[in-house]
GUTI-248208 format. One record per residue: residue number from 1; residue in one letter; x, y, z of N, C-alpha, C in turn. Coordinates in Angstrom, 1 decimal. Layout:
BEGIN
SITE_resi_resn_neast_nnorth_nup_caeast_canorth_caup_ceast_cnorth_cup
SITE_NUM_A_X_Y_Z_X_Y_Z_X_Y_Z;
...
This chain:
BEGIN
SITE_resi_resn_neast_nnorth_nup_caeast_canorth_caup_ceast_cnorth_cup
SITE_1_M_22.0_-30.4_56.5_22.6_-29.2_55.9_21.5_-28.4_55.2;
SITE_2_I_21.5_-27.1_55.4_20.6_-26.2_54.7_21.2_-25.7_53.5;
SITE_3_K_20.5_-25.9_52.3_21.0_-25.3_51.1_20.3_-24.0_50.8;
SITE_4_V_21.1_-22.9_50.7_20.6_-21.6_50.6_21.0_-21.0_49.2;
SITE_5_G_20.0_-20.7_48.4_20.3_-20.1_47.1_20.4_-18.6_47.3;
SITE_6_I_21.4_-18.0_46.6_21.5_-16.5_46.7_21.5_-16.0_45.2;
SITE_7_T_20.6_-15.1_45.0_20.5_-14.6_43.6_20.3_-13.1_43.6;
SITE_8_G_20.2_-12.5_42.5_20.0_-11.1_42.3_20.3_-10.8_40.8;
SITE_9_G_19.7_-9.7_40.3_20.0_-9.3_38.9_21.4_-8.9_38.7;
SITE_10_I_21.7_-8.7_37.4_23.1_-8.3_37.0_23.4_-7.0_37.8;
SITE_11_G_24.6_-6.9_38.3_25.0_-5.6_39.0_24.4_-5.4_40.4;
SITE_12_S_23.7_-6.5_40.9_23.1_-6.3_42.3_24.2_-6.4_43.4;
SITE_13_G_25.3_-7.1_43.1_26.3_-7.2_44.1_26.3_-8.6_44.8;
SITE_14_K_25.8_-9.6_44.1_25.8_-11.0_44.7_27.2_-11.4_45.2;
SITE_15_T_28.2_-11.2_44.4_29.6_-11.6_44.7_30.1_-11.0_46.0;
SITE_16_T_29.8_-9.7_46.1_30.2_-9.0_47.3_29.6_-9.6_48.6;
SITE_17_I_28.3_-9.9_48.5_27.6_-10.5_49.6_28.1_-11.9_49.9;
SITE_18_C_28.4_-12.7_48.8_28.9_-14.0_49.0_30.3_-14.0_49.7;
SITE_19_R_31.1_-13.0_49.4_32.4_-12.9_50.0_32.3_-12.6_51.5;
SITE_20_L_31.2_-11.8_51.9_31.0_-11.6_53.3_30.6_-12.9_54.0;
SITE_21_F_29.8_-13.7_53.4_29.4_-15.0_54.0_30.7_-15.9_54.1;
SITE_22_E_31.5_-15.8_53.1_32.8_-16.6_53.2_33.6_-16.2_54.3;
SITE_23_L_33.6_-14.9_54.6_34.4_-14.4_55.8_33.9_-15.0_57.1;
SITE_24_L_32.6_-15.4_57.1_32.0_-16.1_58.3_32.2_-17.6_58.2;
SITE_25_G_32.9_-18.1_57.3_33.2_-19.5_57.2_32.2_-20.3_56.4;
SITE_26_I_31.4_-19.7_55.6_30.3_-20.4_54.9_30.8_-20.7_53.5;
SITE_27_P_30.8_-22.0_53.1_31.2_-22.3_51.7_30.2_-21.8_50.7;
SITE_28_V_30.7_-21.2_49.6_29.8_-20.7_48.5_30.1_-21.4_47.2;
SITE_29_Y_29.1_-21.9_46.6_29.2_-22.5_45.3_28.8_-21.5_44.3;
SITE_30_Y_29.7_-21.1_43.4_29.4_-20.0_42.4_29.0_-20.7_41.1;
SITE_31_S_27.7_-20.8_40.9_27.1_-21.5_39.8_27.6_-20.9_38.5;
SITE_32_D_27.6_-19.6_38.4_27.9_-18.9_37.1_29.4_-19.2_36.7;
SITE_33_D_30.3_-19.1_37.7_31.7_-19.4_37.5_31.9_-20.8_37.1;
SITE_34_E_31.3_-21.7_37.8_31.4_-23.2_37.6_30.9_-23.5_36.2;
SITE_35_S_29.8_-22.9_35.8_29.2_-23.3_34.5_30.2_-22.8_33.4;
SITE_36_K_30.9_-21.7_33.6_31.9_-21.3_32.6_33.1_-22.2_32.5;
SITE_37_Q_33.5_-22.7_33.7_34.6_-23.7_33.8_34.2_-25.0_33.1;
SITE_38_L_33.0_-25.4_33.3_32.5_-26.7_32.7_32.5_-26.7_31.2;
SITE_39_L_32.4_-25.5_30.6_32.4_-25.4_29.1_33.6_-26.0_28.5;
SITE_40_D_34.7_-26.0_29.2_35.9_-26.6_28.7_36.4_-27.8_29.4;
SITE_41_S_36.0_-27.9_30.7_36.6_-29.0_31.5_35.7_-30.3_31.4;
SITE_42_N_34.4_-30.1_31.0_33.5_-31.2_30.9_33.3_-31.6_29.4;
SITE_43_M_33.9_-32.7_29.0_33.9_-33.1_27.6_32.5_-33.2_27.0;
SITE_44_D_31.5_-33.7_27.8_30.2_-33.9_27.3_29.6_-32.5_27.0;
SITE_45_V_29.8_-31.5_27.9_29.3_-30.2_27.7_29.9_-29.6_26.5;
SITE_46_K_31.2_-29.7_26.4_31.9_-29.1_25.2_31.4_-29.7_23.9;
SITE_47_A_31.3_-31.0_23.9_30.9_-31.7_22.7_29.4_-31.3_22.3;
SITE_48_G_28.6_-31.2_23.4_27.2_-30.8_23.1_27.1_-29.4_22.5;
SITE_49_I_28.0_-28.5_23.0_27.9_-27.1_22.5_28.4_-27.1_21.1;
SITE_50_V_29.5_-27.8_20.8_30.0_-27.8_19.4_29.0_-28.4_18.5;
SITE_51_K_28.4_-29.5_18.9_27.4_-30.2_18.1_26.2_-29.2_17.8;
SITE_52_T_25.8_-28.5_18.8_24.6_-27.6_18.7_24.9_-26.3_18.0;
SITE_53_F_26.1_-25.7_18.3_26.3_-24.4_17.7_27.5_-24.3_16.7;
SITE_54_G_28.2_-25.4_16.5_29.2_-25.5_15.4_30.6_-25.3_15.9;
SITE_55_N_31.6_-25.7_15.1_33.0_-25.6_15.4_33.5_-24.1_15.4;
SITE_56_D_32.7_-23.2_14.9_33.1_-21.8_14.9_33.3_-21.2_16.3;
SITE_57_L_32.7_-21.9_17.3_32.8_-21.4_18.7_34.2_-21.8_19.3;
SITE_58_L_34.9_-22.7_18.6_36.2_-23.1_19.2_37.3_-22.1_18.9;
SITE_59_S_38.1_-21.7_19.9_39.2_-20.8_19.7_40.4_-21.7_19.0;
SITE_60_E_41.5_-21.0_18.7_42.6_-21.7_18.1_43.2_-22.7_19.0;
SITE_61_S_43.0_-22.5_20.3_43.6_-23.4_21.3_42.6_-24.6_21.6;
SITE_62_G_41.4_-24.6_20.9_40.5_-25.6_21.1_39.5_-25.5_22.2;
SITE_63_L_39.5_-24.3_22.8_38.5_-24.0_23.9_37.3_-23.3_23.4;
SITE_64_I_36.2_-23.3_24.1_35.0_-22.6_23.7_35.3_-21.1_23.9;
SITE_65_D_35.0_-20.4_22.8_35.1_-18.9_22.8_33.9_-18.3_23.5;
SITE_66_K_34.1_-18.0_24.8_32.9_-17.6_25.6_32.2_-16.3_25.1;
SITE_67_K_33.0_-15.4_24.6_32.5_-14.2_24.1_31.6_-14.4_22.8;
SITE_68_K_32.0_-15.3_22.0_31.2_-15.6_20.8_29.9_-16.3_21.2;
SITE_69_L_30.1_-17.3_22.2_28.9_-18.0_22.7_27.9_-17.0_23.3;
SITE_70_A_28.4_-16.1_24.1_27.6_-15.1_24.8_26.8_-14.3_23.8;
SITE_71_S_27.5_-13.8_22.7_26.8_-13.0_21.7_25.8_-13.8_21.0;
SITE_72_L_26.0_-15.1_20.8_25.0_-15.9_20.2_23.7_-16.0_21.0;
SITE_73_V_23.9_-16.3_22.3_22.7_-16.6_23.1_22.0_-15.4_23.7;
SITE_74_F_22.7_-14.3_23.9_22.0_-13.1_24.6_21.0_-12.5_23.7;
SITE_75_N_21.1_-12.7_22.4_20.1_-12.1_21.5_19.1_-13.1_21.0;
SITE_76_N_19.2_-14.3_21.5_18.4_-15.4_20.9_17.9_-16.4_22.1;
SITE_77_K_16.7_-16.2_22.4_16.1_-17.0_23.6_16.2_-18.5_23.3;
SITE_78_E_15.9_-18.9_22.1_15.9_-20.3_21.7_17.3_-20.9_21.9;
SITE_79_A_18.3_-20.1_21.4_19.7_-20.6_21.6_20.1_-20.6_23.0;
SITE_80_L_19.7_-19.7_23.8_20.0_-19.7_25.3_19.4_-20.9_25.9;
SITE_81_E_18.2_-21.3_25.6_17.5_-22.5_26.1_18.3_-23.7_25.7;
SITE_82_K_18.8_-23.8_24.5_19.6_-24.9_24.1_20.8_-25.0_24.9;
SITE_83_L_21.5_-23.9_25.0_22.8_-23.9_25.8_22.5_-24.3_27.3;
SITE_84_N_21.4_-23.7_27.9_21.1_-24.1_29.3_20.8_-25.6_29.4;
SITE_85_S_20.1_-26.2_28.4_19.8_-27.6_28.5_21.1_-28.5_28.4;
SITE_86_I_22.1_-27.9_27.9_23.4_-28.7_27.8_24.2_-28.4_29.2;
SITE_87_V_24.2_-27.2_29.6_25.1_-26.8_30.7_24.5_-27.1_32.1;
SITE_88_H_23.2_-26.8_32.3_22.6_-27.0_33.6_22.6_-28.4_34.2;
SITE_89_P_22.4_-29.4_33.4_22.6_-30.8_34.1_24.0_-31.0_34.6;
SITE_90_A_25.0_-30.5_33.9_26.4_-30.7_34.3_26.7_-29.9_35.6;
SITE_91_V_26.1_-28.7_35.6_26.3_-27.9_36.8_25.6_-28.5_38.0;
SITE_92_R_24.4_-29.1_37.8_23.7_-29.8_38.9_24.5_-30.9_39.4;
SITE_93_A_25.1_-31.7_38.5_25.9_-32.9_39.0_27.2_-32.4_39.7;
SITE_94_H_27.8_-31.4_39.2_29.0_-30.8_39.8_28.7_-30.3_41.2;
SITE_95_F_27.5_-29.6_41.3_27.1_-29.1_42.6_26.8_-30.2_43.6;
SITE_96_E_26.2_-31.3_43.2_26.0_-32.4_44.1_27.3_-33.0_44.7;
SITE_97_N_28.3_-33.1_43.8_29.6_-33.5_44.3_30.2_-32.5_45.3;
SITE_98_W_30.1_-31.3_45.0_30.6_-30.2_45.9_29.9_-30.3_47.2;
SITE_99_L_28.6_-30.5_47.2_27.8_-30.6_48.5_28.4_-31.7_49.3;
SITE_100_N_28.7_-32.9_48.7_29.2_-34.0_49.5_30.5_-33.6_50.2;
SITE_101_Q_31.3_-32.7_49.6_32.6_-32.3_50.2_32.3_-31.3_51.4;
SITE_102_H_31.1_-30.8_51.5_30.8_-29.8_52.6_29.7_-30.3_53.5;
SITE_103_S_29.5_-31.6_53.5_28.4_-32.1_54.2_28.3_-31.8_55.8;
SITE_104_A_29.5_-31.4_56.3_29.5_-31.1_57.8_29.0_-29.7_58.1;
SITE_105_Q_28.8_-28.9_57.1_28.3_-27.5_57.3_26.9_-27.4_57.8;
SITE_106_K_26.6_-26.5_58.6_25.2_-26.2_59.0_24.4_-25.7_57.8;
SITE_107_Y_25.0_-24.8_57.0_24.4_-24.4_55.7_25.5_-24.0_54.7;
SITE_108_I_25.1_-24.0_53.5_26.0_-23.5_52.4_25.2_-22.5_51.5;
SITE_109_L_25.9_-21.8_50.7_25.2_-20.9_49.7_25.5_-21.4_48.3;
SITE_110_K_24.5_-21.3_47.5_24.6_-21.6_46.1_24.3_-20.3_45.4;
SITE_111_E_25.3_-19.6_44.8_25.1_-18.4_44.1_24.7_-18.7_42.6;
SITE_112_A_23.6_-18.0_42.2_23.2_-18.2_40.8_22.4_-17.0_40.4;
SITE_113_A_22.8_-16.4_39.3_22.1_-15.2_38.8_20.7_-15.6_38.3;
SITE_114_I_20.6_-16.8_37.7_19.3_-17.3_37.2_18.7_-18.4_38.0;
SITE_115_L_18.8_-18.3_39.3_18.3_-19.3_40.2_16.8_-19.7_39.9;
SITE_116_F_16.0_-18.7_39.7_14.6_-19.0_39.4_14.4_-19.4_37.9;
SITE_117_E_15.1_-18.7_37.0_14.9_-19.0_35.6_15.4_-20.4_35.2;
SITE_118_S_16.4_-20.9_35.9_16.9_-22.2_35.6_16.2_-23.3_36.5;
SITE_119_N_15.3_-22.9_37.3_14.5_-23.9_38.2_15.4_-24.4_39.3;
SITE_120_A_16.6_-23.9_39.5_17.5_-24.3_40.5_17.0_-24.0_41.9;
SITE_121_Y_16.0_-23.1_42.0_15.4_-22.7_43.3_14.7_-23.9_43.9;
SITE_122_K_14.3_-24.9_43.0_13.6_-26.0_43.5_14.5_-27.0_44.3;
SITE_123_R_15.8_-26.8_44.2_16.7_-27.7_44.8_17.5_-27.0_46.0;
SITE_124_V_16.9_-25.9_46.5_17.5_-25.2_47.7_16.4_-25.1_48.7;
SITE_125_D_16.8_-24.9_50.0_15.8_-24.8_51.1_15.4_-23.4_51.4;
SITE_126_K_16.2_-22.5_51.2_15.9_-21.1_51.5_16.6_-20.2_50.4;
SITE_127_I_16.1_-19.0_50.2_16.6_-18.1_49.2_16.8_-16.7_49.7;
SITE_128_I_18.0_-16.2_49.3_18.4_-14.8_49.6_18.4_-14.1_48.2;
SITE_129_T_17.7_-13.0_48.2_17.8_-12.1_47.0_18.5_-10.8_47.4;
SITE_130_V_19.5_-10.5_46.5_20.3_-9.3_46.7_19.7_-8.3_45.7;
SITE_131_T_19.4_-7.1_46.2_18.7_-6.1_45.3_19.4_-4.8_45.4;
SITE_132_A_19.2_-4.0_44.4_19.8_-2.6_44.3_18.9_-1.8_43.3;
SITE_133_P_19.0_-0.5_43.4_18.2_0.3_42.4_18.7_0.0_41.0;
SITE_134_A_17.8_0.1_40.1_18.1_-0.3_38.7_19.3_0.5_38.1;
SITE_135_E_19.3_1.8_38.3_20.4_2.7_37.8_21.8_2.2_38.4;
SITE_136_M_21.8_1.9_39.7_23.0_1.5_40.3_23.5_0.1_39.7;
SITE_137_K_22.5_-0.8_39.5_22.9_-2.1_38.9_23.5_-1.9_37.5;
SITE_138_I_22.9_-1.0_36.7_23.3_-0.8_35.3_24.7_-0.2_35.4;
SITE_139_S_25.0_0.8_36.2_26.3_1.4_36.3_27.3_0.4_36.8;
SITE_140_R_27.0_-0.4_37.8_28.0_-1.4_38.2_28.3_-2.4_37.2;
SITE_141_A_27.3_-2.9_36.5_27.6_-3.9_35.4_28.4_-3.3_34.2;
SITE_142_M_28.0_-2.1_33.8_28.8_-1.5_32.7_30.3_-1.3_33.1;
SITE_143_H_30.5_-0.9_34.4_31.9_-0.7_34.8_32.6_-2.0_35.0;
SITE_144_R_32.0_-3.0_35.6_32.6_-4.3_35.8_32.9_-5.1_34.5;
SITE_145_D_31.9_-5.1_33.7_32.0_-6.0_32.5_32.5_-5.2_31.2;
SITE_146_K_32.7_-3.9_31.4_33.1_-3.1_30.2_32.1_-3.3_29.0;
SITE_147_I_30.8_-3.2_29.3_29.8_-3.3_28.3_28.9_-2.1_28.2;
SITE_148_S_28.2_-2.0_27.2_27.3_-0.8_27.0_26.1_-0.9_27.9;
SITE_149_R_25.4_0.2_28.0_24.2_0.3_28.7_23.1_-0.6_28.1;
SITE_150_E_23.1_-0.6_26.7_22.1_-1.5_26.0_22.4_-2.9_26.3;
SITE_151_Q_23.6_-3.4_26.4_23.9_-4.8_26.7_23.5_-5.1_28.1;
SITE_152_V_23.7_-4.2_29.0_23.2_-4.5_30.4_21.7_-4.6_30.4;
SITE_153_E_21.0_-3.6_29.8_19.6_-3.7_29.8_19.0_-4.9_29.1;
SITE_154_H_19.7_-5.4_28.1_19.3_-6.6_27.4_19.4_-7.8_28.3;
SITE_155_R_20.5_-7.9_29.1_20.6_-9.0_30.0_19.6_-8.9_31.1;
SITE_156_M_19.3_-7.7_31.5_18.3_-7.5_32.6_16.9_-8.0_32.1;
SITE_157_M_16.6_-7.8_30.8_15.3_-8.3_30.3_15.2_-9.8_30.3;
SITE_158_N_16.4_-10.5_30.3_16.3_-12.0_30.3_16.2_-12.5_31.7;
SITE_159_Q_16.2_-11.6_32.7_16.1_-12.0_34.1_14.8_-11.6_34.7;
SITE_160_I_14.2_-12.4_35.6_12.9_-12.0_36.2_13.2_-10.8_37.1;
SITE_161_S_12.2_-10.0_37.4_12.3_-8.8_38.1_12.7_-9.1_39.6;
SITE_162_D_13.3_-8.0_40.2_13.7_-8.1_41.6_12.4_-8.4_42.5;
SITE_163_E_11.3_-7.7_42.1_10.1_-7.8_42.9_9.6_-9.3_42.9;
SITE_164_K_9.7_-10.0_41.8_9.3_-11.4_41.8_10.2_-12.2_42.6;
SITE_165_K_11.5_-11.9_42.5_12.5_-12.7_43.2_12.3_-12.5_44.7;
SITE_166_I_12.1_-11.2_45.1_11.9_-10.9_46.6_10.6_-11.6_47.1;
SITE_167_N_9.6_-11.7_46.3_8.3_-12.3_46.7_8.5_-13.8_47.0;
SITE_168_R_9.5_-14.4_46.3_9.8_-15.9_46.4_11.0_-16.2_47.3;
SITE_169_S_11.5_-15.2_48.1_12.7_-15.3_48.9_12.3_-15.2_50.4;
SITE_170_E_13.1_-15.9_51.2_13.0_-15.8_52.7_13.7_-14.6_53.2;
SITE_171_F_14.8_-14.2_52.5_15.7_-13.1_52.9_16.0_-12.2_51.8;
SITE_172_V_16.1_-10.9_52.1_16.5_-9.9_51.1_17.6_-9.1_51.7;
SITE_173_I_18.6_-8.8_50.8_19.7_-7.9_51.2_19.7_-6.7_50.3;
SITE_174_Y_19.6_-5.5_50.9_19.6_-4.3_50.1_21.0_-3.8_49.9;
SITE_175_N_21.5_-3.9_48.7_22.9_-3.4_48.4_22.7_-2.0_47.7;
SITE_176_D_22.2_-1.1_48.4_21.9_0.2_47.8_22.8_1.4_48.2;
SITE_177_E_23.9_1.0_48.9_24.8_2.0_49.5_24.2_2.9_50.5;
SITE_178_Q_23.0_2.5_51.0_22.3_3.2_52.1_22.3_2.4_53.4;
SITE_179_K_21.9_1.1_53.2_21.9_0.2_54.3_23.2_-0.6_54.4;
SITE_180_L_23.7_-0.7_55.6_25.0_-1.4_55.8_24.9_-2.9_55.5;
SITE_181_L_25.8_-3.4_54.7_25.8_-4.8_54.3_26.1_-5.8_55.4;
SITE_182_I_27.1_-5.5_56.2_27.6_-6.5_57.2_26.5_-6.9_58.2;
SITE_183_P_25.8_-5.9_58.8_24.7_-6.2_59.7_23.6_-7.1_59.0;
SITE_184_Q_23.3_-6.8_57.8_22.3_-7.6_57.1_22.7_-9.1_56.9;
SITE_185_V_24.0_-9.2_56.5_24.6_-10.6_56.4_24.6_-11.3_57.7;
SITE_186_I_25.1_-10.7_58.7_25.2_-11.3_60.1_23.8_-11.7_60.6;
SITE_187_N_22.8_-10.8_60.3_21.4_-11.2_60.7_20.9_-12.4_60.1;
SITE_188_I_21.1_-12.6_58.8_20.7_-13.8_58.0_21.5_-15.0_58.5;
SITE_189_H_22.8_-14.8_58.7_23.7_-15.9_59.2_23.2_-16.4_60.5;
SITE_190_N_22.8_-15.5_61.4_22.3_-15.9_62.8_21.0_-16.7_62.6;
SITE_191_Q_20.1_-16.2_61.8_18.8_-16.9_61.6_19.0_-18.3_61.0;
SITE_192_L_19.9_-18.4_60.1_20.2_-19.7_59.5_20.8_-20.7_60.4;
SITE_193_N_21.7_-20.2_61.3_22.3_-21.0_62.3_21.3_-21.5_63.4;
SITE_194_K_20.2_-20.8_63.5_19.2_-21.2_64.5_18.2_-22.3_64.0;
SITE_195_L_18.2_-22.5_62.6_17.3_-23.4_62.0_17.7_-24.9_62.3;
């Protein structure tokens, strides 16, 4: 089985591209979504977060308040590193279990916004980077997440540039509303099936 990482900066359209691969029957592991789920479903992760950041992060229902946690780490690189050191090992283990369930596949996709930043790129065989013009990414993220331009730009500063991602990727998908997406996805799908 070929493990393919798919990444791209905030607002690049990774999810849209992943949905197209799913229409082709390719399983996609959504690292970002799974990591959010593990905040509450994995007791070791939850305990680690509470121990590191305090009980203030728990909501009345006893779940991790993800907005509070996000506001803590997006402005504090050290706090983000602490959070990642708690969450990433759990995501890695969860991904390994997920892989076992899809072992008959020719290839799978692992979606991760911070594929390079988290060193997850070391555990995949090929990489797809989804890219779009900066203004388009900012606009998409503001609209999708209902956040300010400053918040989007701050998140972008925590991610490595598209240029660096592209230089380290085997495949690039341009989600710029100029090039058609489906032919780009099918082209990569065909190449991966030939490996």
